[in-house]
C-alpha positions in Angstrom: 0.2 0.3 0.0 1.0 3.5 -0.6 2.2 5.9 2.0 -0.5 8.4 3.1 -0.6 11.9 1.5 -1.1 14.7 4.6 -3.6 16.7 5.9 -3.6 18.8 8.9 -7.0 16.6 9.7 -4.3 13.8 9.4 -2.2 14.8 11.7 -4.7 15.4 14.1 -6.4 12.8 14.1 -2.9 10.4 14.7 -3.0 12.2 17.9 -6.7 12.0 19.0 -6.0 8.6 18.2 -3.0 7.5 20.6 -4.8 9.5 23.3 -7.7 7.2 22.8 -5.5 4.4 22.6 -4.0 5.1 26.2 -0.2 6.0 24.4 2.1 7.2 27.1 4.7 8.5 24.8 4.0 9.7 21.2 7.5 9.6 18.7 7.9 11.0 15.6 10.3 9.1 12.9 11.5 10.4 9.8 12.5 8.5 6.5 14.9 11.2 5.3 14.6 10.7 1.5 17.7 12.0 -0.8 16.6 10.5 -4.8 16.7 6.4 -4.2 18.7 6.5 -0.8 17.4 7.0 3.1 19.1 7.9 5.9 20.4 5.6 8.4 21.5 6.9 11.9 23.9 4.8 14.3 23.3 5.5 17.7 24.3 4.0 21.1 27.1 3.7 22.8 28.6 0.1 22.1 28.3 -1.3 25.8 26.3 -3.2 27.7 24.0 -0.4 29.0 23.7 2.0 25.6 24.1 -1.1 22.5 24.8 0.3 19.4 22.1 -0.4 16.6 21.2 1.6 13.2 17.7 3.7 12.9 16.1 6.3 11.3 16.0 9.6 12.7 13.4 9.1 15.7 12.2 12.2 18.3 9.9 12.5 21.6 6.9 14.7 21.4 7.0 16.7 24.2 3.5 17.5 25.3 1.0 19.5 25.4 2.8 21.8 23.1 4.4 20.1 20.4 2.7 19.0 17.3 3.5 16.2 15.2 5.1 18.8 12.9 7.1 20.1 15.6 9.1 16.9 16.5 9.8 16.4 12.8 11.7 19.1 12.2 13.2 18.7 15.2 14.1 15.1 14.9 15.6 15.8 11.2 17.8 19.6 12.0 18.6 18.6 15.7 18.5 14.6 15.8 20.1 14.3 12.1 21.7 17.9 11.8 19.8 18.6 7.9 17.6 21.5 7.2 13.9 20.3 6.5 12.7 20.6 2.8 9.3 18.9 3.2 7.0 16.1 5.2 5.9 14.3 2.0 3.9 11.2 3.2 2.6 9.5 6.3 4.0 5.9 6.3 2.0 4.6 9.4 3.0 3.5 13.0 4.4 1.0 15.2 3.7 0.2 19.0 5.9 -0.5 21.4 5.6 -1.6 25.4 7.9 -0.4 27.8 9.6 -1.9 30.7 7.1 -0.4 32.8 4.2 -1.6 30.6 3.3 2.4 29.2 2.7 2.3 25.7 5.2 3.8 22.9 3.5 4.8 19.9 5.9 6.2 16.8 4.4 8.0 13.8 6.7 7.8 10.9 6.9 9.9 8.2 8.6 10.3 4.8 10.9 13.7 4.5 12.9 15.5 2.2 16.4 17.8 2.9 17.3 21.0 1.4 20.7 20.0 1.5 21.3 16.6 2.6 25.0 16.6 1.8 25.7 19.2 3.9 25.4 17.2 7.6 25.9 19.0 10.6 25.7 15.9 12.9 28.5 15.3 15.3 31.3 13.4 14.0 31.5 10.8 17.0 27.8 9.3 15.7 28.0 7.4 12.2 25.5 8.0 9.5 24.7 6.3 6.2 22.9 6.3 3.2 20.8 3.5 2.5 19.7 2.8 -1.7 16.3 2.4 -1.7 16.5 0.5 -5.1 17.5 -2.4 -6.0 15.2 -4.4 -4.1 15.6 -6.1 -1.5 16.8 -3.8 0.5 20.5 -4.3 1.8 20.6 -2.8 5.6 23.5 -3.3 8.6 22.6 -6.0 11.0 22.0 -4.3 13.8 19.3 -2.1 12.2 15.9 -1.6 14.5 12.8 -3.8 13.3 10.7 -0.5 13.4 13.4 1.0 11.2 13.3 -2.2 8.9 9.7 -1.9 8.4 9.3 1.5 7.8 12.5 1.9 5.2 10.5 -1.1 3.5 7.7 0.7 3.4 9.2 4.0 2.1 10.8 1.5 -1.1 7.0 0.6 -1.8 7.5 -3.1 -0.5 5.4 -5.4 1.3 6.6 -5.7 4.8 5.6 -7.3 7.7 4.3 -4.6 10.2 6.1 -5.2 14.0 3.7 -6.6 16.3 1.4 -4.1 17.9 -0.2 -6.1 20.7 -3.4 -4.7 22.2 -5.6 -6.1 24.7 -9.0 -7.3 23.8 -11.8 -5.6 26.2 -13.6 -7.6 28.9 -16.7 -8.0 27.0 -14.9 -9.2 23.7 -16.0 -13.2 24.3 -19.0 -11.9 25.2 -19.8 -9.7 22.2 -18.5 -12.6 20.1 -20.5 -15.1 21.8 -23.9 -12.7 21.3 -23.4 -12.4 17.6 -22.2 -16.2 17.0 -23.7 -17.5 14.2 -24.8 -14.6 11.7 -21.6 -13.7 9.7 -22.7 -10.1 9.6 -22.9 -9.2 13.2 -19.4 -11.4 13.9 -17.6 -9.2 11.4 -19.2 -6.1 13.1 -18.0 -7.2 16.4 -14.7 -8.1 15.4 -14.1 -4.6 13.5 -15.2 -3.1 17.1 -13.2 -5.2 19.4 -10.0 -4.4 17.5 -11.0 -0.5 18.3 -10.6 1.7 20.8 -14.5 2.0 21.2 -14.6 -0.9 23.5 -12.3 0.5 25.6 -13.8 3.7 26.1 -15.8 4.5 29.3 -17.9 6.4 27.8 -18.9 4.0 25.1 -19.7 1.1 27.9 -23.7 2.5 28.1 -24.3 1.0 24.8 -22.9 -2.2 25.3 -25.9 -4.7 26.8 -24.7 -7.6 28.9 -27.3 -10.9 29.8 -26.8 -14.9 30.2 -27.4 -17.0 27.7 -31.4 -18.6 28.2 -30.2 -21.7 26.7 -27.5 -22.9 28.6 -27.9 -20.4 31.4 -24.0 -19.8 32.0 -22.8 -17.9 29.0 -22.2 -14.5 28.7 -23.6 -12.6 25.7 -23.2 -8.9 25.4 -25.3 -6.5 22.6 -24.2 -3.6 21.1 -27.4 -0.3 21.1 -25.6 0.7 17.5 -28.6 3.2 17.0 -27.7 4.4 20.5 -24.2 4.8 19.7 -24.5 6.1 16.2 -27.0 8.9 17.6 -24.9 9.9 20.8 -21.6 10.2 17.8 -23.8 12.5 16.0 -24.9 14.6 18.7 -21.3 14.9 19.8 -21.1 12.9 23.2 -18.9 10.7 21.9 -15.4 12.8 20.7 -13.5 10.5 18.4 -11.1 11.0 15.3 -12.6 10.9 11.8 -11.0 7.0 11.3 -12.8 6.2 14.8 -15.8 7.7 13.1 -15.3 5.7 9.9 -15.2 2.6 11.8 -18.2 2.9 13.9 -20.0 3.6 11.1 -19.3 1.0 9.2 -19.6 -1.8 11.9 -23.0 -0.6 12.4 -23.8 -0.5 9.2 -22.8 -4.5 9.0 -24.4 -4.9 12.2 -27.6 -3.2 12.1 -28.0 -1.7 8.3 -27.0 1.7 9.6 -26.1 3.3 6.0 -23.1 4.4 5.3 -21.0 6.7 2.5 -18.3 3.9 1.3 -16.4 6.5 -0.3 -16.3 8.9 2.5 -15.7 5.9 4.6 -13.2 3.9 3.3 -11.0 6.9 1.6 -9.7 8.0 4.7 -8.7 4.7 6.4 -5.2 4.1 7.4 -3.7 0.8 6.7 -4.0 -0.9 9.8 -8.1 -0.1 9.8 -8.3 -0.4 6.4 -7.2 -4.0 6.7 -9.6 -4.6 9.8 -12.2 -3.3 7.1 -11.2 -5.9 4.9 -11.3 -8.6 6.9 -14.9 -8.1 8.1 -16.3 -8.0 4.5 -15.0 -11.3 4.0 -15.8 -12.2 7.5 -19.3 -11.0 6.5 -19.8 -12.9 3.0 -19.2 -16.0 5.0 -15.6 -16.0 5.0 -14.5 -16.3 8.8 -10.6 -15.7 9.8 -9.2 -19.2 10.4 
């Protein structure tokens, strides 16, 4: 899938979604392009406490003052020692849990530099320009997995995304049990379970629970789709545009809620688009294995 063009709405939605997902630390990474090459920086001290590794330039968002654009500019100018010319596209994100359990998310962008051959970076730190063609890419052995993924995306290669651990909500089993047997309802529930919605305290009022009358034991849960969509329209469920689209699509699959596919599908990022593709396949009778 090609990189996503940048819009101010996208940049805002990325941070809104990160907050909704419970992300503690937000980083921005820059794939600095120079023709058919991209920049890698040699980081770490090479000892036990700070092993050496190669990665693309990366910086931390300092809330609440920073925007993603601020971080990208600082990452390119201060970390990489280059003059930022243009942020050209959004590549995606990768998540990582810190040792204390906090969730760290890194958003990645492709950028160009006005003078890529004139680096102000301290000579004690190494750098190299990696050719993005011919394929496959040749990268140093100690390049971080995230940088490998992002460079592959920048080169246009299909790449296995670093796993994003997401804990399913406590109601996941009950939701699946309540929808079992109806392909469209099953697909809608799985789509919702893989989104931030069931994790949100302000959404739980739309999840109705009961015990199966068949065995008297199985916990069941059903979504009040009409109530959720009404609250969304009334502004009672603030969310990113991606989250809004996912809720609309799930409600359409489960309850026949009318949705504008052109508006709903064209604004989704890669992760959500993949979820929707699987949901459509599931609804048509092809359950995921």
